[in-house]
Structures are given as C-alpha cells and as structure tokens.
C-alpha positions, 0 to 999 in steps of 0.5 A: 666454456666448461672444462667437462660435462661434470662442470657443466652438470654442477653449474646447472645444479647450482642456482647461484652459479654465474658465468663470467665475472660481472663487475657491479658499477654504481652508475650503470642505472643512472647512465641507462636512465639518462639514455632512456630519457633521451630516447623518450624525448626524441620520440616525443619530438618526432611524434609532434613533428609528424603530427604537424606535418600531417596537419599541414598536408591534410588540412583543407584549402580555404574556400575561394571567394564568390565573384559576382558581376553583371553581363550587361550589353553596351549601348546599342547592343543586346545579349542572346544569353549564350555564353561560355566561361573559360576554364580558369574563370577569368573570362566569359565569351558571349554572343551579342547582337548589334542591330540584326547581326550577331557577334561574339565578344569576350569579357575579362573579369578585370574589364568593365565591358565585353570586347567584340572578337574580330572575325566572329560576325554571325557567331552564335553559341560560343564554346571555349576549348 
C-alpha cells in the first residue's frame, strides 16, 4: 500500500517504478520452459489417445460373409417354395409336400437336410415369430 495520495501520484508519474521486491533468479526461465515442454508432451499424448479411441469406436464393422446353400427336398418330397428365415439367420422353415400332404420342416444351417416338424401336417405358409 501507498502511504498517501502523494506517494501514489509519484508512482504513477515514475515509469521505472516497480511495486514490491522482485528478486531475479537465473533458473526461472529454464524451470518454466521445462513445465511448458511437459505440458505440450502430455497434450500430444492425450490427442493421440483420443484419436485412437475415436478410430476404434467409429470404424465400421467388417462385412459379414455370404452364406449360400440349397434347399433340396429329401427323397419322396417336393417343396412348395414357401419358407421363412429365422431372425438370426440360423434356420429356415419351409413347406414340403410328401405325396398329397403338406408339412412344415426346419433346416438349420449346420444340418444337411430339413427335418419335418411334428404336428404341422397340412401346414403351409410358414412364419417364424
């Protein structure tokens, strides 16, 4: 604090006036430069990690392979070409004909043939719900 208004006016008029004692140290610039370098390095690492995280979260999923197979009826059967595919794509329910009667059958992808579903005699137009 100034002792009075005259001391304050004198300080305002004197361009070389400095308030308080400032001791100059030779290592001040080096210490501040060291922390500045650490801050820049940490910022660069944070930006790089954010980029890697964004890339891993936002990259598209690899395309799923195409699965092809035939739905041939077994010996003595014919197909009515009415079918439905399960939501997860692991099974197909189809309408088959055995003689003059129709029945629903299920073909799982891991199986080679369709298996008749008991109790679906005279069943047509399959729907999986």
